[in-house]
VEXSE-876980 format. One record per residue: z, y, x of N, C-alpha, C, O in turn; residue in one letter. Coordinates in pm, whole numbers, plus 50000, padded with zeros to 5 digits. Layout:
N
ZYXZYXZYXZYXa/...
// end
This chain:
411
582724617979912583694630179838583364633279696584224634679610x/582004634279675581694639779560582034627979441582314631779327x/582004614979470582254604879390583924604579336584274601579222x/584694607979434586104607279413586414621179337587364621679259x/585684631279357585984645279270585724641479145586484643579050x/584384634379135583764631078959584934622478917585524626278815x/585384611678979586444603378915587694610878873588244607478768x/588194620878946589574629578909589084637078799589754639078697x/587644642478820587604653478685587474643578545587944647378438x/586924633278556586754623578442588254619278416588614619378298x/588984616378494590334611478485591164620278412591974617178324x/590784635578473591704645178416591164648178235592004650678149x/589844647278208589594648278111590024639278003590224642977887x/590174625678052590774613677961592134618577938592444620677821x/592924620478020594414622178040594544635077944595574636077878x/593634644077934593854657977854593084657577709592964667277634x/592664646377688592044644577560592744645577425592374651077320x/593754639377452594964638777321595154650577292595184653277172x/595334660777384595974675077350594614680977342594534687077235x/593604681577404592384689777350591814687177234591314696177167x/591824672277189591204670077066591474678676932590574682076856x/592894681876912593574690776780593034704176813592384710076727x/593234709576929592604721576964591244726076913590934736176850x/590384713776965588944714176932588624714976777587734721776726x/589624705776707589464702976558589844714976475589254718876374x/590794719776525591694729176440591434744676470591664753576388x/590884746776613590854761876634589324764476666588694757376744x/588904772976614587344777676611587374780876752586444775676814x/588304789176832587964794476942587704784477058587134788077161x/588164770577035588124759977131586684754677112585994750077203x/586274755876971585024748076950583544757676993582404753377015x/583974769676995582974780977017582464777177176583184776677276x/581184775077168580514770777306580554757777341579884754177438x/581264749177277581484735877315580264728877369580184722277473x/579154731977265577904723977308577224728477440576854719577516x/577034740777473576894745477613577664739377716577124735277818x/579104738477695579894734777808579574719677825579854714577934x/578964711277720578824698577720577174695277767576674684077779x/576474708877790575044707577816574064703977695572904700077709x/574664705777584573994704777450573144715177403573784725377377x/571924716077384571234728077329569984724477228569344713977239x/569784732677148568874728377060567554730377113567434736477219x/566564726177052565224727177095564714742577090563964746277180x/564984749077015564724762577002565184770277117564414776877186x/566574769277141567204773577240566714769377365566724778377449x/566294758777402565824753077507564414763777542564174769377650x/563704764377428562414771277473562574785477490561874791777569x/563534791277413563864807177451564594808677576564334818077650x/565594799077611566354805677709565724800577833565554808577925x/565344787177848565124779977962563724779178005563524773578113x/562674784077935561274784177963560904794378081561084806378061x/560494790978177559984796578299560934803378384560674813278451x/562164796878377563304802978488563374796678584563804785078585x/562894803978705562814795378847564264798878921564594791579015x/564934807178893565974813678969567314811278880567364816678769x/568224804678916569684801578849570754809278938571124807079054x/571084817778860572344827878912573804824178836574024825878716x/574674819278929576254818978867577074829178899577334833079013x/577534833878782578414845978791579594841478733579314837978618x/580854839678759581844834978680582354842778545582624837178440x/582434855478566582794866178457582414878478489581624881278579x/583094887878397582584901978387582464907878534581424913278569x/583304906978600583094914578731582034907978799581234915878850x/581774895578815580514891078905579444895678821578604902478880x/579264893878698578084897878626577614914478626576494919078608x/578734920578649578474935278677577694935778824576654941878850x/578414928478905577944930579054576464927379066575764931879156x/575944918078955574574914679003573404925378995572294923879046x/573834936478924572814946778913572784955579042571984964979055x/573794951479145573784959179250572894953879354572924958079469x/572174945279316571484938679423570134943579425569434942879323x/569684948579538568454956879550567254948479532567154938479603x/566314951279446565084947379425564934933379380563974926079410x/566214929179287566194915879222565714916979083566154925479005x/564754907679052564294905578919565014894678861565204883678912x/565444899578733565974889278616565144883078525565534874678444x/563804887578539562734882678453562654867578454562464861678347x/562824860078583562764846978575563974841778613563934833778706x/565054844378563566434840978605567104834778465566684837778353x/568234825378490568924823278402570354824078459570524819978573x/571434829178384572844833978437573594824778367573444822978246x/574484818178442575404806478373576744815378425576794822178528x/577884813278319579034821078330580324810478288580134801578205x/581504812178345582554804778288583174808778199583854800978132x/583134824078166584024827678026582804834077945581674837577981x/583454834177826582484840377712582234855177735581154860377708x/583304862177786583074876177805582124878177918581434888377916x/581994868978023580944871278113579584868778054578714877278068x/579324856477984578214856577905577794867277828576594870177822x/578694873677764578044882377664577944896377735577334905477678x/578454898177844578164909377935576934907778024576364918078061x/576504896878058575234891178109573964893878017572864898578046x/574464889377899573264892177787572844906177763571704909877737x/574174915677778574024929177745573314936677867572384944677856x/573834933177971573334940678100571994936578179571354943778257x/571704922778138570474917678183569664911678079569604899478069x/569034919777997568524912477877567324906777934566784899277852x/566714907478041565374900578096565824887978150564974881178206x/567114883178143567504869378196568084863578080568534869977985x/568054849578093568884840277993570204838878029570444836578148x/571324840077933572554838677972573064825577889572644823377776x/574024816877955574554808477895576024804377967576484809278070x/576594794377887578064790577953577424779478053576374773178047x/578554779578154578174770978268578644757078212579774756478165x/577724743778214578184730778165579404726778250579474730278368x/580314719978194581444710678289580904708978417579684707778434x/581744708678511581174703478675581234688578678582044682578748x/580324682378597580114667678591578724666878639577894674578591x/578354657378739576864658678780575894654578684574714658078689x/576454646178586575664641778468575124654178391573954655078355x/576154664678365575634674278289574924683278360574004689078302x/575204686278496574494693878594572664689178586571654695678558x/572834678278616571644671278626570694673378499569484674978518x/571134673378388570694674078247570074689678262568874691978249x/571134700378293570824713478302569734718178383568994727278348x/569624711578497568914714778607567404709478569566364714578610x/567504698578484566114693978452565474700078333564254701478319x/566464703678242565854717378144565184729078227564074733778202x/565854732178307565654748078354564594746478473563674754578487x/564774735578557563794734478664563744746478765562704750678817x/565204752378789564994761978903564754758179052565114747579103x/564094768179115563934764479260565084770579346565154767179464x/565914778779298566884783679382568124789779311568034795679203x/569154787979369570394789179314571304799779403571544797779522x/571824812579321572724821479403574174819279314574304818279192x/574924818979392576374818479366577164831279395577184834779513x/577784838279310578384849779320579924847979346580704843279264x/580314853179500581794853079527582434839979558582244834379665x/583464833379433583884823879490583844812979418584724804679440x/582784810179310582634797379249582034786579321580824784479313x/582844779079397582274766879458582544756279384583514749179408x/581854754479302581984739379213581394727479271580164726679262x/582004717879330581494705479425580274700379300579114698979337x/580524698679203579534691179119578104697179117577024691479129x/578454712379096577114722279077576424718279212575404711479213x/577074723079332576514724079455575704711679507574624712279567x/576394700379476575844689279507574654683479427573864676379489x/574434685879294573514683279206572224692379237571054689179215x/572644703579288571664712379328571014713079468570184720679518x/571634703079510571314701079665569654702079723569314704979838x/568884699279622567484701079663566924716579645565794720279675x/568084725379585567554736879548567904747879677568864745079749x/567284757379698567834767579818568984772579742568834775979625x/570304773279808571524776379739572174787179846572304785279967x/572544798479772572914809779857574304814779794574484815779673x/575254817879890576224823579824576404839679852576524843479968x/576424847879758576054860779766577674867379738578394864579643x/578024877579861579324884479846580324874579858581314877279791x/580374865279914581144854979949582624858579963582894863880071x/583794856479868585104862479889586074851079872586034843979771x/586864849179958588274839879898589564846479933589954851380039x/590024845679836591324854079818592264843279911591954831479929x/593424849879963594124845080054594704831280003594654821580078x/595304830279868595544818379807594524806379811594754794679842x/593334812079772592374802879763592004796979882591644785279880x/592024804380008591574801580129592644791680178592234781880240x/594134793080157594944784780209594774770780152594894760180213x/594424772780007594044757179942593064749979992593134738080021x/591854758980005590724753080062590764746080210590104736180245x/591584752680279592054745280422592454732480419592094724080501x/593374730280307593904718280303592864705580283593044693880318x/591554712180205590664701180160589274705080257588124705280213x/589684708280403588314710980488587504703580487586354706980463x/587894689080518587004678580561586094676580438584904673680455x/586624677880312586024675980190584814686680170583654684080135x/585364699180200584404710880181583364710280260582244713580220x/583604705280401582344704580490581094699480440579944702280476x/581574689580330580224681580276579804688280165578694685380118x/580424696080118580004706380024579104717880088578034720280032x/579414723680181578844734480253577564729080300576564736180293x/577494716880350576194708280397575094714080307573994717880349x/575494714480175574094716780080574164732880043573644736979939x/574724739880118574624754580092573694759980216573914757180334x/572764767180174571634771480284572124785680367571764788280482x/573034794580282573424806180342574564811480264574744809680144x/575254817780339576584824880299576544838980328576724841480447x/576374848980253576674863780263578044867180235578314868780116x/579064868880328580274873980302580444888480273579604896780308x/581554891680208581474904780166582004915580249581824927580232x/582754908980351583294916680479583754907880581583874895780558x/584024912980692584454904080830585704895480786585794884080831x/586584899880707587884890380707587234879680655587344869280721x/586444879080534586034866380468584984860480551584984848280564x/584224866480601583124860480730584074849580822583674838180847x/585394854880869586264846280940586824836480871587274826580928x/586864837980759587604827980648586774817680651587184806980698x/585264819180592584214808880582584214801080713584124788780710x/584304808280839583794800880979585284790380984585154779181032x/586254793580948587474788280967587374772680867587934762080898x/586594774880756586234763380672585464753580715585364742480662x/584744758780840583544750880907582284753080873581344745480894x/582224764380815580524766380782579884769580889580474776580970x/578794766080911577964767981044577774783481069577714790980971x/577694788481194577674801681227576204804781182576024816081136x/575074795781189573684797281158573664801981024572924811280991x/574524795780935574194800280796574994812080740574874815780623x/575744817180820576624829480780575844843980826575654846980944x/575484851180728574704864180766575484875880778576714874580784x/574944887980783575854900080817576474904180651575914904880542x/577734906080693578664908480593578014920680507577314928080575x/578114923980375577854934880313578214933580151577624925980073x/579194941580120580024941079990579244948379917578974960079943x/578754940979803577774946679674578494959279606577844969079570x/579724958479593580464966379530580184982179577580384990679490x/579854985379672579344997279763578085001079710577725012779724x/577344992779648576014996379607576044997379433575074995779360x/577124999779401577325000279258576395015279211576315025279283x/575845014179094575145026179038575755029178920575825020378834x/576195039478901576925046378771575975046978644575025054778651x/576125040178542575395040578432574945056578388575555067078406x/573755054078328573305069178257573915067978096573835058678016x/574565081978083575085085477959574095089777848573235098177878x/574155085077733573085090377637573425102777583574545104177535x/572645111577584572885125877535573125125877375573565135477313x/572725112677316572835112377179574055108477124574345110877007x/574925101577218576095097277172577065108077186577245112777298x/577785112977073578565126277073579925121477128580745129777167x/580185107577133581675104777186581735108177318582835109377372x/580475110377391580365115577543580315127477569580195131177686x/580395137477448580065150577482581305157877565582405152477576x/581065167877608581905174277712583115181877634582835189677543x/584515179477673585435185077604586195196477714585875198677831x/587145201777643587845214077737588945206977783589195209277901x/589815197677719590965191977759590865181677858589715177777877x/591925175277937591765164078015591625149777943592215147977836x/590915140377996590645127377953591155118178066590795120178182x/591975108178031592515099478102592055087378066592075084377947x/591595079078156591215065478145591985053978189592305055078307x/592405042878132592945032878194592165019678176591975013678071x/591805016878285590475006278286591044992078324591984990478401x/590244980278249590344968878284591924963178275592224954178354x/592854967678190594294964078172594584950378132593814942878071x/595714947878171596104933378156597724935878106598334946278126x/598334922478027599744922477986600354920678129599894913178215x/601334928078141602154938278051601864951478084602794959578076x/600564955978128600504967978171600514979378071601074990278083x/599664973977953599814982277812601114989077778601155000677735x/602534979177805603704984577788603984995577893604705004877856x/603574995678002603905005078099603235016378058603895026778056x/602005016778024600955026477998601285034377880601145046577883x/601765027477761602345031977646603515043277671603425054877628x/604515038677740605525046577797605315058077888606075067777891x/604285056577960603815066078053602965076477932603105088477957x/602365074277845601465082977755602415088677686602265100577659x/603615081877639604485090577532605145102177634605255113677593x/605545098777762606205109077822605375121677838605695133077802x/603995116877913603065129977925602835137977809602645150177815x/602855130077682602425137877576603465148577528603175157877452x/604695146277582605715155477567605385168777641605625179677588x/604915167877745604535179577833603225184377826602915195977851x/602435175377792600755178777774600265170577663599775159377674x/600455177577549600165171777409598545169477408598075159777349x/597755178377474596365178577433595685167477509594545164977472x/596175160477607595315151677668594935139977578595675135277491x/593635135677610593045119877564593195110577638592935111877757x/593665098477587594035089077665592975075477600592845073077480x/592335068277708591415057677673591965044477731592125043477852x/592225035677658592795021677721591765012877689591425009677575x/591155007877824590184995677801590564984377849590384982877970x/591234972577767591714959477800590794950577883589664950177834x/590914944677975590044934378020589594924377936588514919177963x/590324919877821590004908077742590094915377598591154920177558x/588824915777518588984920677405589714912777300590004918777197x/590024900977310590834892277225592244898377214592984893477129x/592704908077288593964914377291594044925877197595114931777186x/593174928877138593194944577078594204945876998594914955877007x/594484935576900595524936976807596854937376863597704944676812x/597144928976982598424929477050598694941477110599874944677124x/597654949977153597774962477231598164970677129599244976677133x/597284971877023597544982276893599364981976869600084991876852x/599774967776874601184965776814601994973076923602914980476891x/601604970677063602524977177139602794989477151603904994077178x/601404997777124601405013977102602085016676989602875026076995x/601985011076892602455014976764604085011976784604695021276732x/604805004176830606075002476877606655014976948607805018776930x/605645021977042606105031777100605955045077036606085055677097x/605645043876894605485054176826604115063776822603965075276782x/603075053076886601615059576898600745052176815600755039876823x/599905058576727598945052876647597455052276704596715061376665x/597005044576776595805044076838594515040676749594565034276643x/593285046076809591975046376714591285036276791591515034476911x/590455029976727589475020176815588315027376838587885034876750x/587685025876957586465030477006585295030976899584635040976871x/585145016576837584135013676761583945022576620582855024376567x/585275027976569585355036476464585505048376504586085055176419x/585235053976599585385068276639583555074776624582555068476655x/583615086376577582435093776541581995103676635580875102776685x/582735112676662582355126676762583095124576876583545113776913x/583225137676941583705140277074585305138577072586035137876973x/585615138077188587195135177202587885144477139587415155777151x/589155143377055590065152277034591285151277094591845140677121x/591815165577122593035163977182594315154677128594535153577007x/595035148877218595925140177189595715128177115596625122477053x/594235123377121593775110677062594275098977187594195100577309x/594705089077126594615075777209593595066477155593435065577034x/592965060077231591845054177190591855040277250592425039077359x/591315029577194591415016977269590035011377245589505009977135x/589405007677382588125005677377587824989877338588004980777420x/587374987677209587274976077139585854968677151585624958777081x/584804974477252583574968877282583284969077410583944976377484x/582074959677468581924957377586580884966177653579904969577588x/581054970277785579904974977834579944992577820578904999177829x/581214998277799581245011777784582215017377916582035028877955x/582905011477962583965014178052583475022778178584025033078217x/582635018378220581765024078337581265039778309581325048878391x/580775040578175580395054178139581705062478120581755073678170x/582715057778052583905063978048584555069478170585115080378168x/584475061878278584775065378403584225081378442584885091178475x/582935079878428582115091778457582635103978408582655113678484x/583225105378252583705117678210585235117578211585835125778141x/585865109378280587455110478297587855121278410587235124278512x/588865125278371589645139178466590565128778569590765131178688x/591015117878505591975107378582591625095178545591115092678436x/591965084078662591475069878602592675063478679593105066578790x/593105053278586593975041478622593175028378654592575025378551x/592975021378732592425007878736593464995478716594294992278801x/593334989678602594234978678579594124966978668593384967178767x/594894955778632595174944478704596054944678840596224935278918x/596564957478848597174959678951598884961278940599584961279041x/599414962578803600714959578771601144945378700602214942878645x/600064937378716599914925378647599984910878727599974899678675x/600054914278866599924903778984598374897078968597994886479019x/597704904978895596224897378881595424900978996594284896179002x/595874909879102595014912579202594214924879203593504927479300x/594314933279092593394944579080591904942379035591334931579025x/591414954679011589794952878980589164964079046589844971179119x/587814966679028586894973879107587034986579097586634992678998x/587764993679225588165007879233586805015279258586795027379237x/585835009979296584675017079356583995023579237583315033779248x/584235016479107583245021578986583855037278969582975045878974x/585145041778952585465052978935585385063979064585255076279058x/585485056479166585155061279283583825068079296583655078779356x/582885061079235581345065379271581105077579173580075084379181x/582045079879084581705092378986582895102779022583305110478936x/583355102779135584335113379204585375114779106585675126179071x/586095103079048587085104378983588545102479070588585093779157x/589485109179050590665106679103591275090679062591385086778945x/591595083579167591955068579131593435066679149594055072379239x/593955058779063595335054379067595445040279052594745036078959x/596245029679129596275017379092597845012179094598615020279144x/598295002479057599374995879099599514989779211598544988579286x/600794984579245600834977879388600034965279414599874961479530x/599504958279306598874943679327597404948379340596744953879251x/597044945479457595514946079466594764938079579593804941179650x/595554926179572594794917579684593314914379681592644912979783x/592824913179551591364910179542590524921779591589314919979608x/591054932779611590474943879657590954954079778590824966279792x/591434945979842592354950679963591504960080044592034970280089x/590254957480067589354963880174588814977580126588714987380200x/588404977479976588074988979933589044999079891588775011079881x/590154993879866591485000379845591905008679946592185020579934x/591944999680080592315004880198591405015780242591885026680274x/590185013780247589235022980278589135038080200588735048780245x/589635034880076589685048479994590865055980042590825067980070x/592255045980053593185052280109592945061180229593485072180240x/592245056780305592255062380459590925073580437591095084480490x/589865071680376588625081080386588715090880249588385102780243x/589195083580152589165091480003590625096979981591245102980069x/591135094379850592395099679816592855090979697593305096079595x/592715077679715593215067479604594805065779627595295063279737x/595465067279519597045066679519597495053679470597045048379368x/598315048979538599085035979463600255040979404600945049679458x/600555035079278601815037679216602755023679223602345012679189x/603925025979268604695014079262605475011579165606125001079171x/605615019579058606475016578958605995026678826605185035878840x/606655023178695606185031978585606385045278604605525053178566x/607595049878667608005063378702607085068978802606895081078800x/606445060978895605675067179001604295068778960603555076179025x/603815061878845602515063278773602665074678693601715082378686x/603745077178629603835089578536603855101278635603085110478610x/604725102378758604775113178833603525117178905603365129078934x/602605108178938601095107978986600465116678873600125128178900x/600315112078758599525116978658600045130878606599235139378569x/601455133178603601845144978584601545156078695601235167578664x/601645152078810601155161878920599685166378904599365178178918x/598685155178871597395160478847597235167478743596365176078755x/597875166978622598055176978498598515190278534598085200678484x/599375189478620600145203478660599205208978752599205221178768x/598425201978812597425209478935596235203078933595925194279012x/595345208378819594015201878804593045202578932592255193778965x/593235213978991592435215979124592625204579238591745201379318x/594025198779231594295188079333593665176179276593155168779360x/593575172379148593035161079082591475162279121590945152579174x/590825172379099589375176079135589015173279287588055166479323x/589965179879373589765176679520589675160879553588785155179616x/590865155279492591075139879521589985131579478589785120679532x/589085136979360588015129179302586925132079411586115123679450x/587015144779456585765145979536585895140179673584875137479736x/586965138179719587115129379858586685114379804585965107979880x/587055108079674586845097279652585155092179661584645082279713x/584525104579580583185103279581582495102779720581655094179746x/582915112979817582375113379923582495102380032581635100180118x/583555096380020583855082680092583035069180031582665060080104x/582845069379902582085061579828580605061279896580075051079941x/580105072479895578815076579905578505073680089577415069580129x/579475076180167579195073080281579065058580317578145055280392x/579955048880267579945037580253578675030380212578115021580277x/578275035480086576925029780024576025029980122575475019580159x/575725043080182574665044580287574775032080393573815024580411x/575915030780454575955021080535575685008580509574945001680580x/576395003980380575924988780342574484987880301573914977280326x/573764998380235572514996680203571444994480326570474986780324x/571865002780429571124998380567571224983880602570264976780632x/572414980180596572834966480648571994955980542571264947180588x/572174957780402571674948680302570194947980305569604937180299x/569474961380314567984960580295567434949080379567544947780501x/566834940980292565774930180373566644918180411566134908080460x/567984919480388568794909180443568934896280376569284886380439x/568644895780234568774884580133567304878180115566324885780110x/567184866880107565994860580089565864857679922565984846579870x/565604869779857565394866779727564204866379683563994863579565x/
// end
């Protein structure tokens, strides 16, 4: 199977080469990190990043990288983290300075062999859904574990069509820790041996809110409401700008913070807000505490979680853009009232849990989103009560998962 996969991979690269070559030559963004994608590293980088790393962790992007810190008693001192996205690599470098962070090489066995030869890891941990056949096959002599295993419905249906081929890939996986019962059944349906499947435990419930620096005056308490729109995607900013415009008419003192999922869209988002008659301020240029009526765009990595902890209301993005939503547990952990859009397929279980035990609200439209926030601003005590319910629900599940999780992973 692996040989046919590699043949298809090489064929695709050859076919796409005439289209990729001009992009690499003339667009700096396509050249950025190309060396790491091809497994090419300078001698200095090899010594700095690869020396003494016996644990290889693969976390695709920002969400998976953030989740790494939830693993109890995991030491990053001897780890190297590979990511498929630049934002993931940057987040890994910021959140886990004891680890080395690099881009994952292309999934070709020749490049993976070189990477393993340089790093010489003894074990491989794969977060969530990154099932790269070339990686897993080349790492077949390592102890390979899938942590927080998650298969979206669409990916699961696609994998079912290739079940016989995937069985050969799973042969080289030593253990799978699914995030919940639903995903456990999916891995079983794909043919993963029951002896390899461990007790489900979702790392998202072991999330630890960050500490806020008392020296950073941007986080100083204020007397007016602060609303945070986290991990937004296109076209959510258009919806948000209209909601903010309407809210400002009735509640002019509210501060709004918009945190896009991808920082490369900052200028685009600024144009969207200016077209609505709103002049946003970049977070990196802000000096003091929030002022009434400010609209701020978060243009740096690693601040969103801290901003959730001072928010009076939170909207979690990716839920009006058919992205499947983002982590609702981060704002719930700090007892914030949480609102999302109708698309949350990637987070069905925590969303349904908070809807049942907490007070998460689902907005079905722009008008619905405005009405929910208008209700919270009109009745602040109701917002506080919904936040309290979310925090209580999070703590109850956190305790349950930690009891299941403790000692479960052979790390």
